[in-house]
Backbone of each chain as ProteinMPNN parsed JSONL, in Angstrom:
{"seq_chain_A": "XXXXXXXXXXXXXXXXXXXXXXXXXXXXXXXXXXXXXXXXXXXXXXXXXXXXXXXXXXXXXXXXXXXXXXXXXXXXXXXXXXXXXXXXXXXXXXXXXXX", "coords_chain_A": {"N_chain_A": [[87.969, 117.823, 102.493], [88.048, 114.751, 104.387], [87.181, 111.368, 104.449], [86.695, 108.31, 106.697], [87.114, 104.684, 106.657], [86.561, 101.521, 107.792], [87.153, 98.003, 107.922], [86.856, 94.535, 109.416], [87.434, 91.392, 108.281], [87.199, 87.972, 107.569], [89.163, 85.919, 105.469], [87.915, 83.826, 102.977], [88.553, 82.71, 100.71], [90.135, 79.568, 99.122], [92.763, 79.616, 98.634], [93.581, 81.939, 100.053], [94.731, 85.142, 100.183], [96.314, 84.786, 97.723], [97.998, 84.974, 94.483], [96.179, 85.419, 92.252], [93.544, 86.106, 93.478], [94.466, 88.045, 94.802], [95.144, 89.924, 92.841], [92.759, 90.553, 91.872], [91.774, 91.856, 93.888], [93.498, 94.173, 94.171], [93.103, 95.511, 91.428], [90.453, 96.16, 91.973], [90.778, 97.788, 94.196], [92.011, 99.868, 93.188], [90.15, 101.483, 91.873], [89.188, 103.356, 93.205], [89.519, 106.631, 94.8], [90.273, 106.919, 97.413], [92.89, 106.229, 100.047], [93.964, 103.178, 100.857], [94.691, 101.016, 103.256], [95.996, 97.608, 104.031], [96.092, 95.103, 106.549], [97.336, 92.086, 108.14], [95.305, 90.484, 110.31], [95.531, 88.225, 111.818], [98.206, 86.915, 111.282], [99.566, 89.165, 112.415], [102.198, 91.275, 113.405], [102.36, 93.76, 112.333], [102.825, 94.682, 109.855], [101.859, 96.504, 106.971], [99.886, 96.795, 104.175], [99.844, 98.516, 101.003], [96.68, 98.681, 99.299], [96.912, 98.856, 96.689], [98.984, 97.686, 95.715], [100.311, 94.849, 94.382], [102.522, 93.166, 95.127], [102.895, 94.058, 97.646], [100.503, 93.199, 98.963], [100.189, 90.511, 98.404], [102.561, 89.751, 100.187], [101.646, 89.787, 102.549], [100.977, 87.611, 103.329], [98.527, 86.273, 103.682], [96.363, 83.346, 104.462], [93.921, 81.075, 103.919], [91.21, 81.628, 105.941], [92.338, 83.527, 107.488], [92.215, 86.531, 109.206], [91.887, 89.791, 107.858], [92.365, 93.245, 108.047], [90.893, 96.213, 106.644], [91.559, 99.664, 105.978], [90.441, 102.648, 105.147], [91.097, 105.853, 103.705], [89.645, 109.076, 102.622], [87.753, 110.567, 100.112], [85.774, 108.747, 98.889], [86.128, 106.648, 100.87], [84.18, 104.837, 102.214], [82.821, 103.625, 100.248], [84.702, 102.317, 98.821], [85.639, 100.648, 100.745], [83.34, 98.916, 101.229], [83.078, 97.796, 98.634], [85.381, 96.378, 98.396], [85.102, 94.616, 100.747], [82.874, 93.188, 99.896], [83.831, 91.953, 97.739], [85.835, 90.054, 98.955], [83.909, 88.758, 100.647], [82.479, 87.507, 98.725], [83.932, 85.428, 97.911], [85.528, 85.782, 95.982], [84.469, 85.479, 93.633], [83.348, 87.529, 91.932], [84.594, 89.28, 89.153], [86.138, 91.913, 88.894], [87.047, 94.448, 86.461], [89.327, 96.842, 85.405], [88.561, 100.251, 85.059]], "CA_chain_A": [[87.335, 116.772, 103.656], [88.471, 113.4, 104.389], [86.404, 110.449, 105.369], [87.414, 107.148, 106.8], [86.144, 103.875, 107.102], [87.535, 100.145, 107.91], [86.524, 96.654, 108.171], [87.714, 93.575, 109.549], [86.739, 90.035, 108.024], [87.956, 86.521, 107.33], [89.214, 85.486, 103.964], [87.717, 82.094, 103.071], [89.049, 81.784, 99.486], [90.836, 78.443, 99.337], [94.112, 79.922, 98.484], [94.015, 82.984, 100.678], [95.215, 86.318, 99.22], [97.352, 84.69, 96.676], [98.337, 85.966, 93.351], [95.012, 85.839, 91.429], [92.504, 86.901, 94.095], [95.102, 89.458, 95.071], [95.296, 90.863, 91.659], [91.228, 91.202, 91.762], [91.633, 92.85, 94.841], [94.215, 95.309, 93.697], [92.305, 96.09, 90.533], [89.157, 96.857, 92.292], [90.902, 98.962, 95.182], [92.517, 101.088, 92.269], [89.249, 102.139, 91.191], [89.04, 104.317, 94.213], [90.537, 107.558, 95.18], [90.738, 106.517, 98.871], [94.104, 105.579, 100.288], [93.643, 101.981, 101.507], [95.971, 100.072, 103.86], [95.713, 96.251, 104.506], [97.1, 94.421, 107.524], [96.893, 90.711, 108.299], [95.359, 90.484, 111.85], [95.813, 86.803, 112.281], [99.512, 86.805, 111.477], [99.935, 90.218, 113.206], [103.718, 91.545, 112.874], [102.461, 95.285, 112.213], [103.024, 95.156, 108.353], [100.804, 97.037, 106.41], [100.35, 96.894, 102.696], [99.006, 99.407, 100.059], [95.823, 97.786, 98.811], [97.135, 99.067, 95.282], [100.349, 96.951, 95.425], [100.103, 93.416, 94.38], [103.488, 92.574, 95.824], [102.651, 94.347, 99.154], [99.363, 92.352, 99.246], [100.565, 89.005, 98.584], [103.613, 89.643, 100.926], [100.94, 89.998, 103.711], [100.923, 85.976, 103.64], [97.107, 85.866, 104.089], [96.138, 82.319, 104.163], [92.65, 80.689, 104.078], [90.748, 81.64, 107.377], [93.171, 84.482, 108.065], [91.539, 87.968, 109.181], [92.374, 91.019, 107.399], [91.818, 94.539, 108.163], [91.168, 97.328, 105.571], [91.482, 101.03, 106.661], [90.483, 103.656, 103.884], [90.638, 107.359, 104.013], [89.514, 109.695, 101.818], [86.36, 111.022, 99.969], [84.953, 107.426, 98.827], [86.503, 105.498, 101.588], [83.153, 104.141, 102.525], [82.401, 102.884, 99.079], [85.848, 101.389, 98.642], [85.623, 99.523, 101.788], [82.018, 98.194, 100.859], [83.307, 97.088, 97.503], [86.388, 95.264, 98.81], [84.632, 93.523, 101.52], [82.066, 92.556, 99.309], [84.599, 91.172, 96.958], [86.357, 89.155, 99.745], [82.78, 87.825, 101.163], [81.879, 86.529, 97.598], [85.079, 84.251, 97.651], [86.448, 86.569, 94.885], [83.947, 85.073, 92.303], [83.25, 88.591, 91.14], [85.805, 89.551, 88.372], [86.408, 93.235, 88.734], [88.097, 94.829, 85.692], [89.71, 98.247, 85.597], [87.543, 100.993, 84.205]], "C_chain_A": [[87.667, 115.596, 103.33], [87.747, 112.625, 105.2], [87.31, 109.104, 105.617], [86.516, 105.921, 107.061], [87.247, 102.592, 107.222], [86.325, 99.047, 108.159], [87.373, 95.546, 108.438], [87.028, 92.173, 109.306], [87.851, 89.19, 107.561], [87.919, 86.302, 105.835], [89.177, 83.835, 103.606], [88.019, 81.632, 101.669], [90.291, 80.717, 99.773], [92.237, 78.785, 99.337], [94.434, 81.148, 99.297], [94.037, 84.017, 99.676], [96.367, 85.985, 98.464], [97.269, 85.294, 95.413], [96.92, 86.287, 92.662], [93.875, 86.591, 92.335], [93.236, 88.26, 94.515], [95.049, 90.422, 94.224], [93.693, 91.289, 91.405], [91.296, 92.239, 92.848], [92.274, 94.157, 94.72], [93.553, 96.045, 92.714], [91.12, 96.949, 91.104], [89.467, 98.091, 93.325], [91.517, 100.335, 94.227], [91.441, 101.961, 91.814], [88.707, 103.459, 91.946], [89.965, 105.341, 94.681], [91.12, 107.486, 96.653], [92.203, 105.798, 98.905], [93.675, 104.237, 101.186], [94.744, 100.976, 102.092], [95.348, 98.56, 104.28], [96.635, 95.732, 105.52], [96.264, 92.838, 107.776], [96.769, 90.389, 109.766], [95.834, 89.331, 112.465], [97.329, 86.569, 112.333], [100.302, 88.095, 112.248], [101.344, 90.701, 112.552], [103.386, 93.101, 112.591], [102.417, 95.609, 110.644], [101.837, 95.501, 107.833], [101.158, 97.169, 104.838], [99.391, 97.939, 102.103], [97.851, 98.45, 99.349], [96.22, 98.258, 97.075], [98.098, 98.364, 94.896], [100.083, 95.481, 95.483], [101.165, 92.746, 95.402], [103.417, 93.008, 97.251], [101.629, 93.414, 99.802], [99.638, 91.025, 99.393], [101.655, 88.707, 99.731], [103.003, 89.498, 102.335], [100.856, 88.254, 104.214], [99.414, 85.619, 104.171], [96.583, 84.364, 103.49], [94.493, 82.012, 104.32], [92.247, 80.908, 105.702], [91.405, 82.899, 108.034], [92.06, 85.882, 108.217], [92.299, 89.019, 108.653], [91.725, 92.29, 107.922], [91.876, 95.437, 107.028], [90.764, 98.539, 106.263], [91.664, 101.845, 105.194], [90.282, 105.029, 104.5], [90.587, 108.01, 102.877], [88.238, 109.644, 101.344], [85.422, 109.788, 99.721], [85.488, 106.266, 99.507], [85.388, 104.545, 101.933], [82.844, 103.037, 101.272], [83.499, 101.897, 98.76], [85.783, 100.149, 99.564], [84.515, 98.439, 101.414], [82.382, 97.073, 99.859], [84.41, 95.943, 97.762], [85.921, 94.268, 99.66], [83.595, 92.717, 100.885], [82.734, 91.383, 98.283], [85.047, 89.751, 97.845], [85.281, 88.079, 100.214], [82.171, 86.979, 99.839], [82.815, 85.501, 97.379], [85.766, 84.589, 96.366], [85.845, 85.846, 93.615], [83.672, 86.368, 91.306], [84.509, 88.807, 90.347], [86.008, 91.016, 87.909], [87.427, 93.486, 87.505], [88.17, 96.303, 85.854], [88.912, 99.086, 84.723], [88.18, 101.281, 82.948]], "O_chain_A": [[87.648, 115.237, 102.152], [87.56, 112.884, 106.389], [88.332, 108.824, 104.99], [85.399, 106.021, 107.568], [88.425, 102.624, 106.867], [85.134, 99.158, 108.448], [88.469, 95.446, 107.885], [86.127, 91.815, 110.065], [89.005, 89.498, 107.264], [86.934, 86.451, 105.112], [89.998, 82.945, 103.831], [87.841, 80.46, 101.337], [91.239, 80.985, 100.511], [92.937, 78.16, 100.134], [95.622, 81.471, 99.27], [93.527, 83.914, 98.561], [97.352, 86.723, 98.471], [96.424, 86.176, 95.26], [96.597, 87.471, 92.559], [93.354, 87.618, 91.9], [92.673, 89.354, 94.55], [94.934, 91.603, 94.551], [93.444, 92.313, 90.768], [90.887, 93.386, 92.666], [91.7, 95.174, 95.109], [93.344, 97.23, 92.972], [90.868, 98.116, 90.802], [88.771, 99.103, 93.403], [91.452, 101.519, 94.557], [91.705, 103.088, 91.393], [88.009, 104.35, 91.461], [91.123, 105.027, 94.957], [92.223, 107.919, 96.985], [92.615, 105.009, 98.055], [93.033, 104.417, 102.221], [95.504, 100.289, 101.41], [94.249, 98.482, 104.828], [97.85, 95.886, 105.397], [95.074, 92.549, 107.649], [97.744, 90.081, 110.451], [96.474, 89.367, 113.516], [97.779, 86.052, 113.355], [101.475, 88.007, 112.612], [101.582, 90.54, 111.355], [104.412, 93.777, 112.652], [102.008, 96.698, 110.241], [100.807, 94.908, 108.154], [102.232, 97.501, 104.337], [98.305, 98.197, 102.624], [98.266, 97.412, 98.834], [95.472, 97.717, 96.261], [98.247, 98.286, 93.677], [99.68, 94.939, 96.512], [100.832, 91.972, 96.299], [103.922, 92.246, 98.076], [101.784, 92.921, 100.919], [99.356, 90.412, 100.422], [101.702, 87.575, 100.212], [103.728, 89.126, 103.258], [100.688, 87.875, 105.373], [99.225, 84.741, 105.012], [96.411, 84.192, 102.283], [93.85, 82.874, 104.92], [92.927, 80.396, 106.592], [90.97, 83.264, 109.127], [91.216, 86.133, 107.357], [93.458, 89.123, 109.056], [90.527, 92.277, 108.204], [92.933, 95.452, 106.397], [89.801, 98.554, 107.03], [92.593, 101.768, 104.39], [89.573, 105.324, 105.462], [91.389, 107.68, 102.003], [87.454, 108.865, 101.887], [84.337, 109.773, 100.303], [85.43, 105.128, 99.043], [85.706, 103.356, 101.937], [82.674, 101.828, 101.429], [83.218, 100.738, 98.456], [85.856, 98.968, 99.226], [84.792, 97.243, 101.316], [82.165, 95.87, 100.006], [84.281, 94.785, 97.367], [86.238, 93.099, 99.441], [83.412, 91.575, 101.304], [82.292, 90.25, 98.09], [84.699, 88.618, 97.513], [85.508, 86.869, 100.232], [81.498, 85.956, 99.965], [82.473, 84.618, 96.592], [86.478, 83.786, 95.763], [86.569, 85.617, 92.646], [83.761, 86.259, 90.083], [85.551, 88.491, 90.921], [86.044, 91.308, 86.714], [88.494, 92.872, 87.467], [87.25, 96.952, 86.352], [88.581, 98.626, 83.63], [87.565, 101.883, 82.068]]}, "seq_chain_B": "XXXXXXXXXXXXXXXXXXXXXXXXXXXXXXXXXXXXXXXXXXXXXXXXXXXXXXXXXXXXXXXXXXXXXXXXXXXXXXXXXXXXXXXXXXXXXXXXXXXXXXXXXXXXXXXXXXXXXXXXXXXXXXXXXXX", "coords_chain_B": {"N_chain_B": [[94.898, 101.246, 74.866], [97.357, 99.571, 76.803], [100.568, 100.299, 78.641], [103.251, 98.421, 77.4], [105.0, 95.098, 77.804], [108.222, 93.866, 77.851], [109.735, 90.623, 77.98], [112.891, 89.866, 78.785], [115.059, 86.871, 78.589], [117.485, 84.549, 79.257], [116.631, 81.929, 78.976], [113.998, 80.647, 77.205], [112.213, 79.172, 78.154], [111.86, 79.878, 80.799], [111.018, 82.517, 80.503], [108.689, 82.289, 79.243], [107.126, 80.791, 81.125], [106.961, 82.961, 83.128], [105.483, 84.905, 81.477], [103.093, 83.144, 81.333], [102.225, 83.492, 84.034], [101.806, 85.956, 84.322], [99.737, 86.538, 82.512], [97.826, 85.222, 84.016], [97.17, 87.173, 85.901], [96.432, 89.483, 84.506], [94.597, 88.956, 82.764], [94.802, 89.312, 80.036], [94.907, 91.762, 79.281], [97.094, 93.46, 78.837], [99.69, 94.211, 76.526], [102.258, 91.936, 75.99], [105.514, 90.816, 75.241], [107.79, 88.218, 74.493], [111.26, 87.905, 74.527], [113.56, 85.636, 74.352], [116.28, 83.374, 74.999], [119.082, 82.082, 73.082], [120.468, 81.526, 69.641], [118.94, 78.82, 67.757], [117.717, 77.602, 70.037], [119.549, 77.783, 72.038], [120.751, 78.658, 75.459], [120.689, 81.989, 76.164], [120.74, 85.806, 75.219], [119.444, 87.845, 72.766], [120.282, 90.524, 70.908], [118.945, 91.368, 68.758], [116.559, 89.904, 68.482], [115.367, 91.148, 70.827], [115.043, 93.813, 69.979], [113.344, 93.31, 67.86], [110.932, 92.32, 69.21], [110.407, 94.677, 70.562], [109.887, 96.511, 68.7], [107.458, 95.219, 67.589], [105.56, 95.213, 69.308], [102.171, 96.087, 70.291], [102.141, 98.807, 71.66], [101.833, 101.751, 71.923], [101.998, 103.595, 74.052], [104.366, 103.195, 75.3], [106.89, 100.956, 76.68], [108.263, 98.637, 78.997], [111.306, 96.993, 79.757], [111.801, 93.999, 81.098], [114.274, 91.914, 82.629], [116.009, 88.935, 83.048], [118.61, 88.265, 84.012], [121.775, 90.02, 84.908], [123.492, 89.896, 82.959], [121.926, 90.264, 80.818], [121.75, 92.92, 80.182], [123.242, 94.158, 78.252], [122.695, 93.292, 75.82], [119.912, 94.182, 75.677], [120.607, 96.842, 75.847], [122.016, 97.062, 73.303], [119.903, 96.557, 71.546], [118.578, 98.706, 71.759], [120.161, 100.409, 70.451], [120.221, 99.41, 67.985], [117.609, 100.082, 67.01], [117.08, 103.236, 67.211], [115.014, 104.972, 67.437], [113.318, 103.905, 69.161], [114.001, 104.536, 71.616], [113.084, 106.647, 73.091], [110.376, 105.802, 74.153], [110.805, 103.551, 75.365], [111.87, 101.792, 78.318], [114.355, 100.357, 80.636], [114.056, 98.36, 83.065], [115.443, 98.177, 86.293], [115.161, 95.645, 88.075], [113.836, 92.844, 89.757], [113.232, 89.868, 88.054], [110.778, 88.228, 88.18], [108.897, 89.21, 90.185], [109.213, 92.05, 89.492], [108.148, 92.22, 86.927], [105.639, 91.104, 87.296], [104.469, 92.844, 89.074], [104.577, 95.208, 87.344], [102.926, 94.548, 85.354], [100.462, 94.369, 86.413], [100.207, 97.157, 87.149], [100.288, 98.298, 84.637], [98.119, 97.356, 83.805], [96.14, 98.671, 85.007], [96.065, 101.094, 83.638], [98.238, 102.869, 83.864], [100.659, 105.094, 83.042], [104.069, 105.126, 81.566], [106.076, 105.884, 83.069], [105.113, 105.419, 85.683], [104.674, 102.674, 85.527], [107.198, 101.655, 85.206], [108.117, 102.589, 87.607], [106.636, 100.927, 89.446], [107.814, 98.225, 88.756], [110.523, 98.767, 89.631], [110.111, 99.178, 92.286], [109.716, 96.773, 93.469], [112.319, 95.614, 94.042], [112.603, 96.373, 96.716], [110.871, 95.173, 98.018], [110.074, 92.728, 100.428], [109.899, 89.163, 100.273], [108.869, 87.209, 102.503], [106.38, 87.04, 105.045]], "CA_chain_B": [[96.046, 100.368, 75.13], [98.166, 100.069, 77.924], [101.934, 100.33, 78.519], [103.421, 96.96, 77.131], [106.093, 94.712, 78.575], [109.198, 92.742, 76.989], [110.24, 89.724, 79.05], [113.98, 89.164, 78.122], [115.711, 85.92, 79.601], [118.482, 83.528, 78.854], [115.909, 80.571, 78.87], [112.726, 80.744, 76.554], [110.966, 78.542, 78.967], [111.669, 80.782, 81.909], [110.139, 83.761, 80.059], [107.469, 81.862, 78.932], [106.506, 80.679, 82.303], [106.598, 84.159, 83.483], [104.278, 85.191, 80.614], [101.898, 82.42, 81.715], [101.886, 83.918, 85.374], [101.405, 87.601, 84.083], [98.59, 86.789, 81.9], [96.698, 84.78, 84.975], [96.788, 88.325, 86.638], [96.195, 90.794, 83.834], [93.401, 88.594, 81.848], [95.325, 89.389, 78.554], [94.641, 93.269, 78.978], [98.387, 94.242, 78.786], [100.674, 93.7, 75.498], [103.557, 91.496, 76.653], [106.24, 89.858, 74.419], [108.927, 87.541, 74.864], [112.571, 87.807, 73.696], [114.553, 84.906, 75.342], [117.021, 82.38, 74.26], [119.915, 82.526, 71.892], [120.213, 80.91, 68.586], [118.917, 77.464, 67.931], [117.38, 77.098, 71.215], [120.547, 77.751, 72.982], [120.661, 79.718, 76.425], [121.34, 83.377, 75.873], [119.934, 86.616, 74.609], [119.838, 88.461, 71.23], [119.848, 91.977, 70.687], [117.825, 91.49, 67.539], [115.231, 89.412, 69.059], [114.593, 92.113, 71.729], [114.498, 95.034, 69.034], [112.188, 92.9, 67.1], [109.847, 92.32, 70.026], [110.037, 95.984, 70.891], [109.066, 96.975, 67.482], [106.368, 94.42, 67.188], [104.562, 95.349, 70.504], [101.243, 97.008, 70.116], [102.194, 99.525, 72.723], [102.301, 103.266, 71.721], [102.515, 104.493, 75.278], [105.666, 102.623, 75.789], [107.293, 99.654, 76.746], [109.163, 98.533, 80.081], [111.786, 95.896, 79.569], [112.481, 93.166, 82.326], [115.585, 91.045, 82.383], [116.4, 87.723, 84.038], [120.095, 88.415, 84.834], [122.381, 91.286, 84.501], [123.956, 89.703, 81.616], [120.989, 90.569, 79.518], [121.652, 94.431, 79.916], [123.788, 94.425, 77.263], [121.745, 93.081, 74.789], [118.79, 95.061, 75.956], [121.16, 98.167, 75.094], [122.297, 96.894, 71.841], [118.632, 96.603, 70.93], [117.893, 100.228, 71.496], [121.135, 101.078, 69.527], [119.616, 99.114, 66.747], [116.501, 100.886, 66.732], [117.399, 104.464, 68.312], [113.575, 105.798, 67.331], [112.424, 103.351, 70.23], [114.466, 104.884, 72.987], [112.089, 107.561, 73.757], [109.099, 105.197, 74.812], [111.363, 102.225, 76.189], [112.693, 101.77, 79.913], [114.82, 99.165, 81.094], [113.761, 98.247, 84.528], [116.328, 97.658, 87.165], [114.103, 94.917, 89.017], [113.783, 91.419, 89.765], [112.338, 89.438, 86.922], [109.418, 87.773, 88.42], [108.091, 90.29, 91.177], [109.174, 93.045, 88.682], [107.147, 91.72, 85.737], [104.237, 90.85, 87.738], [104.05, 94.237, 89.603], [104.713, 96.202, 86.033], [101.993, 94.167, 84.529], [99.324, 94.899, 87.36], [100.015, 98.48, 87.086], [99.95, 98.58, 83.351], [96.588, 96.91, 83.482], [95.283, 99.75, 85.782], [96.02, 102.206, 82.714], [99.025, 103.732, 84.248], [101.734, 105.592, 82.193], [105.168, 104.461, 81.513], [106.962, 106.013, 84.334], [104.481, 104.555, 86.792], [104.862, 101.237, 85.402], [108.494, 101.384, 85.588], [108.507, 102.606, 89.128], [106.003, 99.51, 90.011], [108.685, 97.127, 88.662], [111.643, 98.778, 90.385], [109.673, 99.212, 93.692], [109.884, 95.395, 93.741], [113.467, 95.492, 94.663], [112.542, 96.671, 98.169], [109.846, 94.271, 98.539], [110.215, 91.228, 101.279], [108.935, 87.991, 100.191], [108.304, 86.675, 103.415], [105.365, 87.786, 105.634]], "C_chain_B": [[96.86, 100.587, 76.034], [99.635, 99.869, 77.346], [102.195, 98.836, 78.306], [104.978, 96.619, 77.889], [106.982, 93.847, 77.749], [109.887, 92.085, 78.02], [111.627, 89.167, 78.305], [114.771, 88.245, 79.119], [116.541, 85.126, 78.834], [117.739, 82.268, 78.294], [114.568, 80.957, 78.321], [111.671, 80.316, 77.438], [110.669, 79.463, 80.255], [110.768, 81.972, 81.564], [108.725, 83.267, 79.853], [106.466, 81.265, 80.034], [106.004, 81.857, 82.973], [105.354, 84.69, 82.769], [102.988, 84.578, 81.072], [101.199, 83.126, 83.073], [101.242, 85.398, 85.102], [100.079, 87.528, 83.358], [97.548, 86.053, 83.104], [96.231, 86.025, 85.536], [96.213, 89.415, 85.935], [95.042, 90.327, 82.931], [93.693, 89.069, 80.427], [95.152, 91.006, 78.156], [95.966, 94.084, 78.788], [99.247, 93.477, 77.632], [102.069, 93.089, 76.231], [104.215, 90.572, 75.4], [107.244, 89.342, 74.849], [110.008, 87.467, 73.975], [113.464, 87.059, 74.488], [115.11, 83.872, 74.442], [117.867, 82.712, 73.127], [119.609, 81.531, 70.78], [120.116, 79.337, 68.608], [118.48, 76.871, 69.298], [118.485, 77.104, 72.377], [120.139, 78.827, 74.237], [121.188, 81.067, 75.811], [120.397, 84.459, 75.676], [120.337, 87.515, 73.558], [119.103, 89.588, 71.339], [118.7, 92.184, 69.528], [116.669, 90.858, 67.729], [114.529, 90.477, 69.874], [114.298, 93.387, 70.755], [113.365, 94.538, 68.302], [110.808, 92.704, 67.822], [109.436, 93.827, 70.33], [109.305, 96.624, 69.879], [107.665, 96.447, 67.033], [105.229, 94.747, 68.135], [103.791, 96.411, 70.259], [101.187, 98.036, 71.224], [102.92, 100.826, 72.628], [102.846, 104.136, 72.863], [103.472, 104.136, 75.704], [105.865, 101.409, 76.335], [108.356, 99.386, 78.023], [109.608, 97.084, 79.626], [112.31, 95.204, 80.957], [113.345, 92.14, 81.911], [115.89, 89.968, 83.463], [117.677, 87.977, 84.768], [120.764, 89.576, 84.207], [122.969, 91.209, 83.11], [123.156, 90.282, 80.445], [120.99, 92.11, 79.245], [122.259, 94.833, 78.737], [123.247, 94.325, 76.01], [120.579, 93.898, 74.615], [119.364, 96.693, 75.23], [121.273, 98.267, 73.72], [120.977, 97.18, 71.017], [118.199, 97.894, 70.534], [119.022, 100.811, 70.787], [120.719, 100.62, 68.103], [118.561, 99.696, 66.149], [116.267, 102.209, 67.426], [115.895, 105.218, 68.244], [112.986, 105.186, 68.503], [112.759, 103.885, 71.475], [113.546, 105.841, 73.699], [110.962, 106.858, 74.63], [109.323, 103.764, 75.181], [112.068, 102.443, 77.353], [112.983, 100.6, 80.124], [114.671, 99.195, 82.412], [114.914, 97.422, 85.419], [115.665, 96.764, 88.26], [114.273, 93.569, 89.0], [112.852, 90.921, 88.849], [110.884, 89.12, 87.177], [108.367, 88.816, 89.082], [108.271, 91.553, 90.24], [108.017, 93.324, 87.541], [105.784, 91.891, 86.108], [103.577, 92.051, 88.22], [103.822, 95.116, 88.395], [103.274, 95.796, 85.43], [100.676, 94.525, 85.191], [99.02, 96.349, 87.089], [99.801, 98.928, 85.711], [98.526, 98.201, 83.078], [95.862, 97.855, 84.228], [95.268, 100.963, 84.808], [97.249, 103.294, 83.001], [99.991, 103.944, 83.172], [103.032, 104.816, 82.405], [105.972, 104.684, 82.699], [106.668, 105.273, 85.447], [104.706, 103.032, 86.854], [106.104, 100.703, 85.638], [108.881, 101.459, 86.998], [107.689, 101.386, 89.969], [106.964, 98.513, 89.985], [109.788, 97.437, 89.465], [111.295, 98.848, 91.7], [109.695, 97.584, 94.036], [111.22, 94.718, 94.303], [113.481, 95.459, 96.037], [111.532, 95.838, 98.768], [110.11, 92.843, 99.195], [109.342, 90.52, 100.831], [108.18, 87.564, 101.274], [107.559, 87.548, 104.474], [106.09, 88.209, 107.082]], "O_chain_B": [[97.213, 101.75, 76.227], [99.967, 99.492, 76.222], [101.503, 98.015, 78.909], [105.802, 97.409, 78.351], [106.443, 93.092, 76.94], [110.546, 92.695, 78.863], [111.604, 88.278, 77.454], [115.113, 88.641, 80.233], [116.261, 85.03, 77.639], [118.156, 81.657, 77.31], [113.928, 81.689, 79.077], [110.556, 80.826, 77.546], [109.543, 79.737, 80.669], [109.865, 82.331, 82.32], [107.74, 83.858, 80.295], [105.244, 81.249, 79.886], [104.843, 81.908, 83.379], [104.31, 84.896, 83.387], [101.957, 85.238, 81.207], [99.988, 83.297, 83.21], [100.253, 85.82, 85.701], [99.282, 88.441, 83.572], [96.374, 86.417, 83.027], [95.02, 86.142, 85.72], [95.556, 90.261, 86.542], [94.462, 91.214, 82.304], [92.732, 89.201, 79.668], [95.236, 91.436, 77.006], [95.905, 95.298, 78.595], [99.488, 92.275, 77.753], [102.799, 93.783, 76.938], [103.554, 89.778, 74.731], [107.804, 89.984, 75.738], [109.87, 87.058, 72.822], [114.163, 87.661, 75.303], [114.6, 83.526, 73.376], [117.492, 83.515, 72.273], [118.649, 80.769, 70.884], [120.899, 78.627, 69.238], [118.86, 75.75, 69.638], [118.327, 76.528, 73.453], [119.317, 79.721, 74.033], [122.103, 81.071, 74.987], [119.219, 84.198, 75.919], [121.498, 87.915, 73.473], [117.931, 89.785, 71.663], [117.8, 93.023, 69.511], [115.689, 91.272, 67.11], [113.335, 90.73, 69.715], [113.193, 93.916, 70.874], [112.418, 95.298, 68.103], [109.735, 92.868, 67.239], [108.25, 94.156, 70.342], [108.246, 97.216, 70.091], [106.891, 97.058, 66.297], [104.06, 94.574, 67.791], [104.269, 97.523, 70.033], [100.087, 98.136, 71.767], [104.061, 101.091, 73.005], [103.712, 105.011, 72.826], [103.76, 104.723, 76.747], [104.852, 100.724, 76.474], [109.384, 100.059, 77.948], [108.844, 96.195, 79.249], [113.076, 95.756, 81.747], [113.137, 91.524, 80.866], [115.988, 90.25, 84.657], [117.765, 87.9, 85.994], [120.39, 90.057, 83.137], [122.981, 92.122, 82.285], [123.619, 90.678, 79.375], [120.376, 92.582, 78.288], [121.838, 95.842, 78.171], [123.337, 95.23, 75.18], [120.254, 94.295, 73.496], [118.782, 97.421, 74.425], [120.837, 99.178, 73.015], [120.958, 97.892, 70.013], [117.665, 98.238, 69.48], [118.774, 101.969, 70.45], [120.861, 101.376, 67.142], [118.5, 99.847, 64.929], [115.307, 102.309, 68.191], [115.692, 106.086, 69.092], [112.078, 105.849, 69.005], [111.97, 103.778, 72.413], [113.331, 105.714, 74.904], [110.668, 107.325, 75.731], [108.435, 102.921, 75.308], [112.913, 103.337, 77.36], [112.17, 99.699, 79.918], [115.198, 100.14, 82.998], [115.194, 96.238, 85.232], [115.654, 97.233, 89.398], [114.959, 93.123, 88.08], [111.733, 91.429, 88.777], [109.95, 89.616, 86.547], [107.282, 89.15, 88.604], [107.236, 92.22, 90.235], [107.279, 94.293, 87.362], [104.939, 92.568, 85.523], [102.416, 92.344, 87.934], [102.805, 95.808, 88.438], [102.521, 96.691, 85.047], [99.793, 94.99, 84.47], [97.887, 96.766, 86.848], [99.128, 99.948, 85.56], [97.866, 98.729, 82.183], [94.659, 97.779, 83.981], [94.492, 101.874, 85.098], [97.252, 104.401, 82.464], [100.176, 103.022, 82.377], [103.117, 103.963, 83.289], [106.508, 103.745, 83.288], [107.475, 104.628, 86.117], [104.87, 102.332, 87.853], [106.279, 99.592, 86.139], [109.689, 100.717, 87.556], [108.123, 100.98, 91.046], [107.117, 97.848, 91.009], [110.206, 96.484, 90.123], [112.22, 98.562, 92.461], [109.681, 97.373, 95.249], [111.275, 93.621, 94.859], [114.219, 94.675, 96.635], [111.374, 95.825, 99.989], [110.344, 91.881, 98.464], [108.156, 90.851, 100.825], [106.955, 87.496, 101.171], [108.014, 88.649, 104.785], [105.479, 88.895, 107.9]]}, "name": "protein", "num_of_chains": 2, "seq": "XXXXXXXXXXXXXXXXXXXXXXXXXXXXXXXXXXXXXXXXXXXXXXXXXXXXXXXXXXXXXXXXXXXXXXXXXXXXXXXXXXXXXXXXXXXXXXXXXXXXXXXXXXXXXXXXXXXXXXXXXXXXXXXXXXXXXXXXXXXXXXXXXXXXXXXXXXXXXXXXXXXXXXXXXXXXXXXXXXXXXXXXXXXXXXXXXXXXXXXXXXXXXXXXXXXXXXXXXXXXXXXXXXXXXX"}
């Protein structure tokens, strides 16, 4: 059985989803079994990143104030979306480590 | 302990700069060694230095080697000839130096195995830089 969840929100980190915040994001995403895709709504263009790939996430070009959409499918999709949205909303002050 | 990385470059400063970048994303959780530069600070690569780095790295689950330019491949291959026992747990990545090493470091930091870390490095070849 597969569940789905999604969220759209703005990234307010002063550097957007650049290297270090993106690495935090990827490490957190990797804790979940769900498949999580990320798009840059502000920039558009249709490119999707796998939330587990640092290079794909950084190549979305998410600058401060850009809106991103996270779409997850899988058993823990809702938990994954909630955790990733909380990380973004915290301004990446949380420092998740992989288990 | 995760899979380790060895950064092979013709310039020590180039490899040390990449090491700094990697440490900012892995928070020190991934063993990384630098084998860069020739004798007496000259530009170049050294098979002996690479072999030494491979042997010294505390990474029993394996090591992925990243290189700055294709001319480092021969040194890396010679290093493996010097220490044949390493061959089974060392993979030489056909990947861009910076993106490949950063992607491999993140993957290793997630606790992934040797082949997955190698695949993450080599996937960087196909990753466009511009959004």
